[in-house]
N, C-alpha and C positions, 0 to 999 in steps of 0.2 A: 887417866882418864880425862880433864879439863882439855887435853889435845884433841883426844876422842871423839870428845863431842864438840871440840872447836871447828875437827874435819868435816865431818857429820853436818854440822849445822852452813861449814860453805860447800860442804857439794850438796846441800840440798841448795843452797843459794844459788848457786850455778844451773845446778836443775833448773832451778824455778825460771831463769833470769833465760836460760836458751830456749825451754816450754812455752817461756811469755812472748820470746824470738819469734818462736818457731806462727805459735798465734796468729801474733801480730803480721807474720809476711804472708799467710794465709787470709790473713784478714785484705791486704793488701793488695791482695790477688783476687777473692772473693769481687772485691770491688773495683776492679778494673773490670776485672767482665763483665759487674750489672754496669757501670756506665759505659763501654763496648756494646752494649744487649740494647741499653737503656739509649741508645746517638742511633742504634739501627732505626729503632719501631722508632719516634723519633723521622727520622729521611722518609721511611715508608708512611707512613700518618700525610710529612706535609705531597707526597708524590700521590696519594689518591686524595689528598683534598682540593691538588690544583687538576686528576684527571674532571672531581667531579666539580667542579667553576670550569675545565671546558666544557663538559658536557652540557653545561648548564648556559651557559655565558659563550659557546665557542671560542676558538681560537688553537695560537700556536699549530695553525696549520690541520684543525680537525675538522675545515668545513662550519656548516651552521653549527649552533645550539639550537639547548632547545627553544628558548627564548625567540631568537631566531626564524624558528621556524614554525610556531602556534601563532609567531602574527605573522607571516606568510600563512597558513592556512587560514587566519583571521579574517585576513585582505581578500584570499579566495572566498568564501562562505558567506562573509559580505558582496563580494559578487556577485556573485550567483542568486543572493534574495533579490540583490539590486532589477537582475538583466529578467532572472524571475516576473516580478513586480514590472518590469515595462513592459514584456513581453505579455501578461494579463492587460495591460493600461494598453495597446495598438488593439491587445485584440476586439474588446469593445468600442473603441474606438470607431474603427474598422466597421464591426457589425455595427455600428448609429451611421455610419458617412453611408451603408448599404441601405438603410434604412429612409436615407433618406435620397439616395438615390433611384429609391424604385419610388419612388412616389413621388405620381402622378401630378398632384397637386404643386410642389413645386413647382419654379422657372425651368426653364431646359439649361439657363446657365448655373445656376446652382444645383440643379443635377447633374451636372457635365462634370463641377468644381469638385461636388461629395467625390465622383465614382472615380474621381484624380486620389482626391485624399483618401478615399477605404483601400487603394495598391496601395498610396504609402507605406497607412497602414498597417499594410498587410507584409513587405517587405518589412516594417518596423521589425513589425512581432518578429517574423523570422530572423531576424540580423538577432536579435535579442536572447530566443531561444537557441540560435550556434555559440552566444556568446557566454551561454548559462551552463552551456553543457563541459562548454572547456572548463569554466571557472571550477562546474563537477570535478571532471575529470586531475583538477588537480588539486583536489580534497584529499 
C-alpha cells in the first residue's frame, strides 16, 4: 500500500511539474507577445511624436511648419498695417499740400512746391495702397 501511495505521490508530483512547465511556457509566450506589442506601440508613439514635431516646426521635407507659417503671416499682417498707415499719412499730407497750393496768400514758389509735394504724396499714397493690398492677399 505504501508503494501505491508513493506511486500516486510521484504521479501527482510529475503532473504538478508538467502543469508548472505548461504554465511557465504559457507565461513566457504571453510575455513575449506583450513585449512585441509594447515595442510596436512605442514605435507608433515615436512616429506620431515626430509627425507632430514636423507639423509644428517643419522638417523632413514636409515644407514649412506651423511656427514658420505663423511668423510669415504675422509679418504680412504687420506690413499690411504699416502700409495702410503710410497710405493714410500720405493722404493727409497730400491734402495739406493741396490746400497750400490753392492758397493765394502764398508765394508762387511755395504754391508750386506744395503742388509738387501733393502729387508726390498722391503717388506714395497709391503705392502704399497697392503694397497693402499685396500684403493682405498673402494673409
